C-alpha positions in Angstrom: -5.9 -5.9 18.1 -2.3 -6.7 19.1 0.6 -4.8 17.5 2.4 -6.8 14.9 6.2 -7.1 15.0 8.3 -8.1 12.0 10.9 -10.8 12.5 14.5 -9.7 11.5 17.7 -11.7 10.8 19.4 -9.2 13.2 17.7 -11.0 16.1 19.6 -14.2 15.1 22.9 -12.4 14.7 22.5 -10.7 18.1 21.8 -14.1 19.7 24.9 -15.7 18.1 27.0 -12.8 19.2 25.7 -13.0 22.8 26.4 -16.8 22.9 30.0 -16.3 21.7 30.7 -13.7 24.3 29.2 -15.8 27.1 31.2 -18.9 26.0 34.4 -16.8 25.9 33.7 -15.4 29.3 33.0 -18.8 30.9 36.0 -20.3 29.3 38.2 -17.5 30.7 36.8 -18.1 34.2 38.0 -21.7 34.2 41.2 -21.1 32.2 44.4 -22.6 33.7 47.6 -20.6 33.6 50.3 -22.1 31.3 54.0 -21.6 32.5 57.3 -22.6 30.9 59.0 -25.7 32.2 62.0 -23.6 33.4 59.8 -21.4 35.4 58.1 -24.5 36.9 61.5 -25.8 38.1 62.3 -22.4 39.6 58.9 -22.4 41.4 59.6 -25.9 42.6 63.0 -25.1 44.0 61.6 -22.0 45.8 58.9 -24.1 47.4 55.9 -22.5 45.8 54.6 -25.6 44.1 52.2 -27.4 46.5 50.6 -30.2 44.5 50.8 -31.6 40.9 49.3 -34.2 38.7 51.5 -35.8 36.1 50.5 -37.3 32.7 52.7 -38.7 30.0 53.5 -35.3 28.4 51.9 -32.7 30.7 52.1 -31.5 34.3 49.2 -29.8 36.0 49.0 -28.6 39.6 48.7 -25.8 42.1 51.1 -23.2 43.3 51.4 -20.3 45.6 50.9 -17.0 43.8 50.8 -13.4 45.0 50.0 -13.1 48.7 50.2 -16.9 49.0 47.0 -17.3 46.9 46.7 -20.8 45.5 46.6 -20.8 41.7 46.3 -23.6 39.1 49.0 -24.0 36.5 50.1 -26.4 33.8 53.3 -27.0 31.8 54.8 -29.4 29.3 56.7 -32.3 30.9 60.4 -32.4 30.0 62.4 -34.3 32.6 61.4 -37.9 32.9 63.5 -38.2 36.2 61.3 -35.6 37.8 60.1 -37.9 40.6 63.5 -37.9 42.3 63.6 -34.2 42.4 60.1 -34.1 43.8 61.0 -36.5 46.6 64.0 -34.3 47.4 61.8 -31.3 48.0 59.0 -33.2 49.7 56.3 -32.4 47.1 53.2 -34.6 46.9 52.7 -35.8 43.3 50.4 -38.3 41.5 50.3 -39.7 38.0 46.9 -38.4 36.7 45.5 -35.2 35.1 42.5 -33.3 36.6 39.4 -33.9 34.5 38.0 -30.8 32.6 34.9 -32.6 31.3 32.4 -30.8 33.5 34.0 -27.4 32.8 34.0 -28.0 29.0 30.3 -29.1 29.2 29.3 -26.0 31.2 31.2 -23.6 28.8 29.0 -24.8 25.9 25.7 -25.8 27.6 25.2 -22.6 29.5 25.5 -20.3 26.4 23.1 -22.6 24.5 20.5 -22.3 27.3 21.1 -18.5 27.3 20.6 -18.3 23.6 17.3 -20.3 23.8 16.1 -18.0 26.6 16.8 -14.9 24.5 15.1 -16.5 21.5 12.0 -17.4 23.7 11.8 -13.8 24.9 12.0 -12.4 21.4 9.3 -14.8 20.1 7.1 -14.0 23.1 7.4 -10.3 22.4 6.5 -10.8 18.8 3.1 -12.1 19.8 1.1 -15.2 18.9 0.3 -13.8 15.4 4.0 -14.2 14.3 4.1 -17.5 12.4 6.7 -20.1 13.4 7.8 -23.4 11.8 5.0 -25.3 13.5 2.4 -22.9 12.2 3.3 -22.9 8.5 0.0 -24.5 7.6 -2.1 -22.3 9.9 -4.1 -19.4 8.5 -2.7 -15.9 9.1 -6.1 -14.2 9.3 -6.6 -11.3 11.7 -9.6 -12.3 13.9 -11.7 -9.5 15.3 -14.2 -10.7 17.9 -17.6 -9.1 18.2 -16.6 -6.7 21.0 -13.5 -5.5 19.0 -15.4 -4.1 16.0 -16.7 -0.6 16.5 -17.5 0.0 12.8 -21.2 0.5 12.1 -23.2 1.5 9.0 -23.3 5.1 10.4 -19.5 5.2 9.7 -20.0 4.3 6.1 -21.5 6.9 3.7 -21.9 7.5 0.0 -22.7 3.9 -0.8 -26.4 3.6 0.1 -27.2 1.0 -2.6 -24.4 -1.3 -1.4 -25.5 -0.9 2.2 -29.1 -1.8 1.3 -27.8 -5.0 -0.4 -25.9 -6.0 2.7 -28.8 -5.4 5.2 -30.3 -8.9 4.6 -26.9 -10.5 5.3 -27.0 -8.8 8.7 -30.6 -10.1 9.2 -29.4 -13.6 8.3 -26.5 -13.6 10.8 -28.8 -12.3 13.5 -31.9 -14.5 12.8 -30.9 -17.3 10.4 -34.1 -19.2 11.2 -36.3 -16.6 9.5 -34.9 -17.4 6.1 -35.2 -21.1 6.6 -38.9 -20.9 7.2 -39.6 -20.0 3.5 -36.8 -22.2 2.2 -34.6 -19.3 1.2 -30.8 -19.5 1.3 -28.4 -16.7 1.9 -25.7 -16.3 -0.8 -22.6 -18.2 0.1 -20.2 -15.6 -1.3 -20.6 -11.8 -1.6 -18.1 -10.0 -3.9 -17.6 -6.3 -3.4 -16.4 -4.7 -6.6 -15.2 -1.1 -7.1 -12.3 1.3 -7.6 -9.6 1.5 -4.8 -10.6 3.6 -1.8 -14.4 3.4 -2.2 -14.8 1.7 1.2 -15.1 -2.0 0.3 -13.2 -3.2 3.4 -15.0 -0.7 5.6 -18.3 -2.0 4.4 -17.3 -5.6 5.3 -16.3 -4.5 8.8 -19.5 -2.6 9.2 -21.5 -5.8 8.3 -19.6 -7.7 11.0 -20.0 -4.8 13.5 -23.8 -4.5 12.9 -24.2 -8.3 13.1 -22.1 -8.7 16.2 -20.3 -11.7 14.9 -16.5 -12.6 14.7 -14.7 -11.2 11.6 -11.9 -13.1 9.9 -9.9 -10.6 7.7 -7.2 -11.8 5.3 -5.5 -10.6 2.1 -5.5 -12.7 -1.0 -1.7 -12.5 -1.1 -1.5 -14.1 2.4 -2.5 -17.5 1.0 0.2 -17.6 -1.7 3.5 -19.0 -0.3 6.9 -20.1 -1.6 6.2 -23.7 -0.5 3.7 -25.6 -2.6 0.7 -26.7 -0.5 0.9 -24.2 2.3 -1.7 -21.9 0.7 -4.2 -24.7 0.4 -3.5 -25.8 4.0 -4.2 -22.2 5.2 -7.5 -22.2 3.3 -8.6 -25.4 5.0 -7.5 -24.2 8.4 -9.4 -20.9 7.9 -12.7 -22.6 7.1 -12.2 -25.0 10.0 -11.7 -22.1 12.5 -14.6 -20.2 10.9 -17.0 -23.1 11.4 -16.0 -23.4 15.0 -16.8 -19.7 15.6 -20.0 -19.6 13.4 -21.9 -17.5 12.8 -19.1 -15.3 11.5 -17.8 -13.5 8.4 -14.7 -14.4 6.4 -13.3 -11.4 4.4 -10.7 -11.8 1.7 -9.3 -8.5 0.5 -7.6 -8.2 -2.9 -9.2 -11.4 -4.1 -7.5 -11.0 -7.5 -4.1 -11.9 -6.0 -5.5 -15.4 -5.2 -8.4 -15.8 -7.7 -6.7 -14.9 -11.0 -8.0 -16.9 -13.9 -6.3 -20.3 -14.3 -4.7 -21.4 -17.5 -2.5 -18.3 -17.9 0.4 -20.2 -16.3 1.0 -22.1 -19.5 2.2 -18.9 -21.1 4.3 -17.6 -18.3 5.7 -20.8 -16.7 2.8 -21.5 -14.3 2.2 -20.9 -10.7 1.2 -24.2 -9.2 1.0 -22.9 -5.6 -1.5 -20.2 -6.5 -3.7 -22.5 -8.6 -3.7 -25.2 -5.8 -4.8 -22.5 -3.3 -7.5 -21.3 -5.6 -8.7 -25.0 -6.2 -8.8 -25.5 -2.4 -10.9 -22.3 -2.0 -13.4 -23.5 -4.6 -13.7 -26.9 -2.9 -14.2 -25.3 0.5 -16.9 -23.0 -0.9 -18.7 -26.0 -2.3 -18.3 -28.0 0.9 -19.7 -25.7 3.6 -23.4 -25.2 4.2 -24.7 -21.7 4.2 -27.0 -22.7 7.1 -24.0 -23.0 9.3 -23.8 -19.2 9.4 -20.4 -18.6 7.7 -20.6 -15.8 5.2 -17.7 -15.4 2.8 -17.1 -11.8 1.6 -14.3 -10.6 -0.8 -13.2 -7.4 -2.4 -11.5 -6.6 -5.6 -11.0 -3.7 -8.0 -10.2 -6.1 -11.0 -13.1 -8.4 -11.4 -12.4 -8.9 -15.1 -9.3 -11.1 -14.3 -11.0 -13.4 -11.7 -11.5 -17.1 -12.5 -15.0 -17.8 -13.9 -15.4 -20.7 -11.5 -15.3 -18.2 -8.6 -18.1 -16.1 -10.0 -20.6 -18.9 -10.8 -23.8 -19.2 -8.7 -23.1 -21.2 -5.5 -19.8 -19.4 -4.9 -19.5 -15.7 -5.2 -23.0 -15.4 -6.6 -23.8 -11.9 -5.4 -21.8 -9.0 -6.8 -22.2 -5.6 -5.2 -20.8 -2.5 -6.9 -19.1 0.0 -4.5 -18.7 2.8 -7.0 -17.3 6.3 -6.8 -19.8 8.5 -4.9 -21.8 11.2 -6.5 -22.1 14.7 -5.2 -24.7 13.8 -2.5 -22.6 10.8 -1.5 -19.4 12.9 -1.2 -21.3 15.3 1.0 -22.4 12.4 3.3 -18.8 11.1 3.4 -17.5 14.6 4.3 -20.0 14.8 7.2 -18.7 11.5 8.5 -15.1 12.6 8.4 -15.9 16.1 9.8 -17.3 14.6 13.1 -13.9 14.8 14.8 -12.9 18.1 13.2 -13.6 21.6 14.5 -15.2 23.0 11.4 -16.5 26.6 11.0 -20.3 26.8 11.5 -20.8 28.4 8.1 -18.8 25.7 6.3 -20.7 24.8 3.1 -20.3 21.0 2.7 -22.2 21.0 -0.6 -19.7 23.5 -2.1 -16.8 21.2 -1.0 -18.6 18.2 -2.5 -19.0 20.1 -5.8 -15.2 20.8 -5.9 -14.2 17.2 -5.6 -15.7 15.3 -8.5 -14.3 11.8 -9.0 -12.9 11.6 -5.4 -13.6 8.4 -3.4 -13.9 8.0 0.4 -10.1 7.6 0.9 -9.5 10.8 -1.1 -12.1 12.8 0.9 -10.6 11.5 4.3 -7.2 12.8 3.1 -8.8 16.1 2.0 -10.3 16.7 5.4 -7.0 15.9 7.2 -5.1 18.2 4.9 -7.5 21.0 5.6 -7.3 20.5 9.3 -3.4 20.5 9.1 -3.6 23.8 7.1 -5.8 25.4 9.8 -3.4 24.3 12.5 -0.5 25.8 10.5 -2.3 29.1 10.2 -3.2 29.1 14.0 -6.9 29.0 13.3 -9.4 27.7 15.9 -11.7 26.3 13.2 -11.4 24.8 9.7 -13.0 27.0 7.1 -13.8 26.9 3.4 -10.4 28.6 2.6 -8.5 25.7 4.0 -10.6 23.2 2.0 -10.1 25.1 -1.2 -6.3 25.1 -0.6 -6.5 21.4 0.3 -8.3 20.6 -2.9 -5.6 22.4 -4.9 -2.9 20.7 -2.9 -4.4 17.2 -3.6 -5.0 17.8 -7.3 -2.0 19.9 -8.3 0.5 19.3 -5.5 2.3 21.4 -3.0 3.1 25.0 -3.7 6.8 25.7 -4.5 7.0 29.4 -3.8 10.8 29.1 -3.4 11.3 27.8 -6.9 13.0 30.6 -8.8 11.7 31.2 -12.3 13.1 33.8 -14.6 10.9 36.7 -15.7 10.5 35.4 -19.3 9.4 32.0 -18.2 6.8 33.5 -15.8 5.5 35.5 -18.7 5.2 32.4 -20.8 3.4 30.5 -18.0 1.0 33.4 -17.4 0.0 33.6 -21.1 -0.2 29.8 -21.3 -2.7 29.5 -18.3 -4.8 32.4 -19.6 -5.0 30.7 -23.0 -6.5 27.6 -21.3 -9.0 29.8 -19.4 -10.1 32.0 -22.3 -10.7 29.0 -24.7 -12.6 27.1 -21.9 -14.9 30.1 -21.1 -15.5 30.8 -24.8 -16.8 27.3 -25.7 -20.1 25.7 -24.6 -20.2 22.5 -22.5 -16.8 23.0 -20.8 -16.2 23.0 -17.0 -16.3 26.5 -15.4 -12.9 28.0 -14.6 -12.5 28.3 -10.8 -9.0 29.7 -10.4 -5.8 30.4 -12.3 -2.4 30.3 -10.7 1.2 30.7 -11.9 2.7 29.5 -8.6 4.7 26.3 -9.3 3.2 23.2 -7.7 4.2 19.6 -7.4 7.1 18.2 -9.4 6.8 19.8 -12.8 3.7 22.1 -12.9 4.7 25.7 -13.3 1.1 26.8 -13.2 -2.4 25.5 -13.5 -5.9 26.4 -14.5 -8.5 24.8 -12.1 -11.8 23.9 -13.7 -14.6 22.6 -11.4 -17.7 20.9 -12.9 -21.0 22.1 -11.7 -22.5 18.6 -11.8 -21.3 15.0 -12.0 -21.2 13.9 -15.6 -21.7 10.3 -16.8 -22.1 11.0 -20.6 -20.3 13.5 -22.8 -21.2 14.4 -26.4 -18.8 14.6 -29.3 -18.9 18.4 -29.3 -18.1 18.5 -25.6 -15.1 16.3 -26.1 -13.9 18.4 -29.0 -14.3 21.5 -26.9 -12.3 19.9 -24.1 -9.5 19.2 -26.5 -9.5 22.8 -27.7 -9.3 24.0 -24.1 -6.3 21.7 -23.4 -4.6 23.1 -26.5 -5.4 26.8 -25.6 -2.1 27.1 -23.6 0.1 26.1 -26.6 -2.0 28.3 -28.9 -1.5 31.3 -26.6 2.3 30.8 -26.6 2.4 30.7 -30.4 0.3 33.9 -30.8 2.2 36.0 -28.2 5.8 34.8 -28.6 5.6 33.3 -32.1 7.3 30.2 -30.5 6.2 27.2 -28.4 7.7 25.7 -25.2 7.8 22.3 -23.4 5.2 23.4 -20.9 2.3 21.8 -22.9 3.5 18.2 -22.7 0.8 17.2 -20.2 -1.9 19.0 -22.2 -0.9 17.3 -25.4 -0.9 13.9 -23.7 -4.4 14.4 -22.3 -5.7 15.8 -25.6 -4.3 12.9 -27.5 -5.8 10.4 -25.1 -9.3 11.9 -25.6 -8.9 11.9 -29.4 -7.8 8.3 -29.4 -10.8 7.3 -27.3 -13.1 9.2 -29.6 -11.7 7.3 -32.6 -11.1 3.8 -31.2 -13.7 3.4 -28.4 -16.6 5.8 -29.0 -17.0 5.5 -32.8 -16.9 9.2 -33.3 -14.8 9.1 -36.4 -16.5 10.2 -39.7 -14.1 8.2 -41.8 -13.9 5.0 -39.8 -17.6 4.9 -38.7 -19.3 3.3 -35.7 -16.5 0.7 -35.0 -14.9 -0.3 -31.7 -11.2 -0.7 -32.3 -9.7 -0.7 -28.8 -8.3 -3.8 -27.1 -10.6 -5.8 -24.8 -9.7 -4.4 -21.4 -11.5 -7.2 -19.7 -9.2 -9.9 -21.0 -6.9 -11.3 -18.4 -4.3 -11.8 -21.2 -3.8 -8.0 -21.3 -1.6 -8.5 -18.2 0.7 -10.7 -20.2 1.2 -8.1 -23.0 -0.7 -10.1 -25.6 -2.8 -8.6 -28.3 -0.4 -5.7 -28.3 -0.5 -5.4 -32.1 -4.3 -5.0 -32.3 -6.7 -7.1 -34.4 -7.1 -4.7 -37.3 -5.1 -4.2 -40.5 -2.2 -1.8 -41.1 -4.4 0.3 -43.3 -6.9 0.7 -40.4 -4.0 1.6 -38.1 -2.9 4.4 -40.5 -6.4 5.6 -40.8 -6.7 5.8 -37.0 -3.5 7.8 -36.7 -4.6 10.2 -39.5 -8.0 10.7 -37.8 -6.4 11.5 -34.4 -4.1 14.0 -36.1 -7.1 15.6 -37.9 -9.0 16.0 -34.6 -6.0 17.6 -32.8 -5.2 19.8 -35.7 -8.7 21.1 -36.1 -9.2 21.9 -32.4 -5.8 23.6 -32.3 -7.1 25.9 -35.1 -10.3 26.6 -33.0 -8.1 27.6 -30.0 -6.0 29.9 -32.2 -9.0 31.6 -33.7 -10.6 32.2 -30.2 -7.4 33.7 -28.8 -6.7 35.9 -31.8 -10.1 37.4 -31.4 -9.6 38.0 -27.7 -5.9 39.1 -27.7 -6.6 42.0 -25.4 -8.1 39.7 -22.7 -5.1 37.4 -23.1 -2.6 40.3 -22.5 -4.6 41.9 -19.7 -5.2 38.6 -17.9 -1.5 37.6 -18.2 -0.4 41.0 -16.8 -2.9 40.6 -13.9 -1.6 37.1 -13.2 2.0 38.3 -13.2 1.1 40.9 -10.6 -1.1 38.8 -8.3 0.1 35.2 -9.1 -3.5 34.0 -8.6 -6.9 35.2 -10.0 -10.3 33.7 -9.3 -13.5 33.1 -11.3 -15.0 36.6 -10.7 -11.9 38.4 -11.9 -11.7 36.3 -15.0 -15.4 36.9 -15.7 -14.8 40.7 -15.4 -12.0 40.5 -17.9 -14.2 38.6 -20.4 -17.1 41.0 -20.0 -14.9 44.0 -20.7 -13.8 42.6 -24.0 -17.3 41.5 -25.2 
């Protein structure tokens, strides 16, 4: 694929500057020296004037300069009786002025041609993909031919179900006749849905790579232009080119930029260009025959805001979920990214996969790269588990700030705060195991952190588990109150997360004893949420007050739970904080030993 160059206004400014310099230089080459009339008379009397041409008010001619070099000159005519004097000195003269038309033309034409030449070289260097005025209505898709795509299904891991769904698309592109024998038709459009970074674009490229067909890749925002009608023209041109290269795959990334539900424009002022482009896409999808061999694929992470007309059967009629990978999927993805990394032979990929719940393919690729960079920085020949553990902490909590100076009292507060989290979490059932505690500042604002790593992927959580999670989050604030009889600002993130869980329990999960099994959250699937509508909720003021009261009750009760646990294990809190102040980091085994000593 050719390297793309962005056009800049500086190219135009440089071109204008070069033209002005060239015009000035050419004009100076042909410039005629202007002399005063008195000097002209002196030159005439000394015999240095050889030839002149006279007009009504100007004299132009040739004279002898230094070393008898012939130079051109001009002066303003003053003496009307000049002819007699000229005859007296035997000077040849005539009554016309030398024409400068050719010289003037060259002084302007040559710079223009020079400017055009420079412009041509710039445009040629930018490559054929750079759109010009004559290509406004042409599509801007990147076209990968079958020999340019090296992505195969072996390069995609962690999404086995999605790959299985796409296998028959590959079969159709390779042997379309097999499907026609039984009267079956391949879906016209395939929509890949999933969170960012899960590998939707990679999957589409893998389908093209496995099929060995051309691949048209374009973003949804590339269709939307300032000029009305250009987006629709690009859609038409895209499908015309695709039919010429059939069988092939058209892939539209970020479809929500183009396919947002129509009708919202009446509220915000409208966007005729985007809606015209979407209408043209719908028409083209209805117009082409699936037997031609053109498969339309698209990807989005916001399917809830797409226009319903796009999702009906006959258009994007097959929806494939590309979800976050589970533990086994993460292990497979790590194996793919570790192919080009010199990893230690005893590296436990399963352990790394267990440490990275919720991470998608892009996160894991970044994790492997961070671990490799850490190994290089430490002058190691291989990447080991220590580098991966550090990389996980770096990705989750941020970069260590060992040079950040913290006064002794603040370090003591942070140590007790983090130990409070760990003790409450390890004392309650259903919480994630504590992996490590650190009081080394990380990232922008974190002065310390308690790392909890789940043993398994969780898809459901009970009410008691959510309450215990809130208590664990409030353990840091409770420890500060018990030890220092005061509280600090260090718990702001803990309070935010705890409040969010309590809100979800009351408004979304129906876990409130007073409000009952009622869903009170806004409809997140509504496209009007982007416009800030429904902000006030669709329940009464009394219900809103009841929600606030219930959230406060949950937070207050779990804070009391955290206080009771820490008061009962005050010795562990003090010993653990002292150990943290000495070592700055303690791991799971050391925390377990402290807990066993107090029990």
